[in-house]
N, C-alpha and C positions, 0 to 999 in steps of 0.2 A: 504493499500500499503506499510506501514511502516514494514510489515512482511518481506519485501524483503530487508531491510536496511543491514543486515549482507552479504547477497549475493552481494548486490551492492558494499558494501565496499571491499569484497574480490576481486571483479573484478577490482574496482578503484585502489586498491593496486597493483595489478599485472600490471596494466597499468603505474601507476606512480612511483612505487618503493619507495614511501615515505608515511609514515603514516598521516602527516599533509595534504599533497596533496590529499591523498585518502579520508580523512574526508571532506575536502573542496569540492571535486568533488562530493561526495554523497549529501552533503548539497545542492550544486548548482543544482544537478539533482532533489531533491525533491521540490526545490523552483520553478524550471521550470515546474514540473509536476503540482504543484498546480496553477501556473499562467496560464497554458495552459490545464487544466483539460477539458475545453470545447472540445479540439480537440481529447480527448480519446474516442474511439468508445466502448461503453458498450458491454459486452459479448466477448471481444477480450482478448488476452493475455497481462495482465497488466505488468507482469514481462518483457516480451520482449519490451513492450513499454517504461519501465524505463530503461532498458539496453540500448536501442536506444538513449534516451535522453542522458544517461551518456557517451556513446561512442561519440556521436556528440559533447558534451561539451568538452570532453577531447581533441579530434581532433581540435576543433576550438581554444582552448587554446594553444595547442601545435604549431598550425600554427602561432598564434599571437606571442608567446614567440620565436619562430625560426626566425621571421622576425625583432624582437626588437634587437637593438644593446646591446652588453654585457656591463653591468655597473660594473666598478671596484671602490671599496672603497679605496682610497689611503692610509688612516690611517691604515686599516687593513693589506694591503701589506707591509707598512713600519714597522709596529709592527712585523709582521711575520719575516721579514728579520732581524730585530734587535734582535730576540729572539734566544734561544738555540736550537730550533727545525729545524734551517736552513739545518741541515745535513741530516734530515730524507728525505726519498724517497718521492716525490710528485706524487700523482695520478691525471692524466688528467681527468678521468671520475669518478666523485664523485658517480654517480648512481652505477658503477660497485663495488666501494669500500663499499657502504652501503649494497648492496645486499650480498657481500661476507661476511661481518660482521654479518648480521641478519640471513642469511640463510645457507651459506656454502655448498650448495648442487649443485653438477655438473649438474643436470637436470634444476634446477631452474636458474642457471647461463646461461646455453645454451638457455633456453627459453627466457630469458631477453636479450640476444644479438640479437635475431630476430627483424626484422623490426616490427613496430607497427601493421601494417596490418595483418602480418603473426602471430604474438603473439596473437592478438585478436582473430583470427580464432582458434587457438590451445585452448585458454582459454575457448571460448564460446562452442566449441564442446566438446573437451576431458576433460575439468575440470569442466565446469558448466553444461553440458550434454543437451545443446539445440539441437534441430533437425536442418537440413539443411534449412528447410522452416522458422523456427524461426530466424536463423542467418540471412537469406536473408532479413528479415524484420528489424532486429536490425541493420545491417550493410548498409541497402538500397542499396543492390546489387542483381543481378540475381542468382538464385540457381547454375547455372553453374560456376559463378564466385566464389561462396562460396566452391563448390567442388575443383575448380583448385586451389584457394588459400590455402585451407586446404591441399591439395595434396603436394604443393610446400612447404608449412610450415613445414609439417611433413618430408619431404626430407631434408630440410635445417637443422632442428632439429637433424635428423639422422647424417648428416655431422658433426655438432658441437659436437655430442656426440661420434664420431667414436674413438678418442683416449682414451676417458674415457672407452667406452666399450671393447677396445683392452686391456687396462691395468686392467680390471676386469675379462678378460678371456672370454667375450661374442663373440669375433671375432677370428677365427682361423687364423694362420699365412698364408699369401698369399691372403687373402680377402681383398678388396678394400673398400672405403667408399661406393660405389654405391651398394655393395651386402651385406653390414653389416646390421644387423637388430637390432634396438634399443628396 
């Protein structure tokens, strides 16, 4: 199962947008796979099983963090406001800043702006190459929901990329976001 480590890391990084968090998520995934190996059904898709564990672990951690109150280190805030960097523009969303620094790619930025459910659908289908059936097992949703979510995700991605496509000459003047093709 370790042969899937690189693919799992790529998926985890696309979900977390952070190298350390992605490594932790992959480690947690393999730990859970080892602990619950008796629930794995032989002769089934081990890669899809691992992706499902990773996705569930990510969602559970995301929900836990979103319910936890934000903690602020007063010493850190005080030292910042006493430093010379106070005049620099502060970014509210550190994930966006880190993605721009690491990737700088319009398509990746548009993908990262999608809700996690839609981003996951695009990643699993269009980047990782899973079938709708495999995605349904990984995401634990019906195939119809997979198709619907993927359709909506692609439309949202198309809307997010409309201005970029227009600036690159892919959209003729007079065409709106609904008729633009990305």
